[in-house]
C-alpha positions in Angstrom: 131.5 96.1 20.2 130.6 98.1 17.2 129.6 97.6 13.6 129.3 99.9 10.6 126.2 100.1 8.5 127.0 99.8 4.8 125.6 101.9 1.9 123.0 99.1 1.4 121.9 99.4 5.1 123.6 96.2 6.1 125.6 95.7 9.3 127.5 92.8 10.8 126.6 91.4 14.1 129.9 90.9 16.0 130.9 87.2 16.3 130.7 87.1 20.2 127.1 88.2 20.0 126.3 85.7 17.2 127.8 82.9 19.2 126.0 84.0 22.5 122.6 84.2 20.9 123.0 81.2 18.4 122.6 83.4 15.3 123.6 81.4 12.2 123.5 82.1 8.5 119.8 82.3 7.5 118.6 83.3 11.0 115.8 85.8 10.5 115.6 88.9 12.7 113.0 91.6 13.1 114.0 95.1 14.2 111.9 97.4 16.4 112.5 100.6 18.2 112.0 100.5 22.0 112.5 103.6 24.1 115.0 105.1 21.6 117.0 101.9 21.1 117.1 99.6 18.1 116.2 96.0 19.2 116.7 92.9 17.1 114.7 89.8 17.8 115.0 86.4 16.3 111.9 85.3 14.4 110.9 81.8 15.5 109.4 79.7 12.8 107.6 76.8 14.3 104.2 75.6 13.3 103.5 74.4 16.9 104.3 77.8 18.3 102.3 79.6 15.7 99.3 77.3 16.3 99.5 77.8 20.1 99.7 81.5 19.8 96.9 81.8 17.3 96.4 84.2 14.4 95.9 87.3 16.7 99.2 87.0 18.6 101.6 90.0 18.3 105.1 90.0 19.6 104.9 93.7 20.6 102.0 92.9 22.9 103.5 89.8 24.5 104.9 90.8 27.9 106.5 87.4 28.6 109.8 88.3 27.0 109.8 92.0 27.6 113.2 93.6 28.1 115.0 90.3 27.6 116.4 90.2 31.1 117.6 93.8 31.1 
């Protein structure tokens, strides 16, 4: 699957991937570079999760979801 980046820097996530990962209009993603690859991650907005993780939690240091099953 491929997508083209527009002049505004926007791209379309192919529908099969949106369906597979439950991405809907308004879903927020963050993008990071990992080992030369662009990786998009859903931003979870949950007061309970934020409270449990605490103010010092950083996604890039959390090894629990590293490589997302790759």
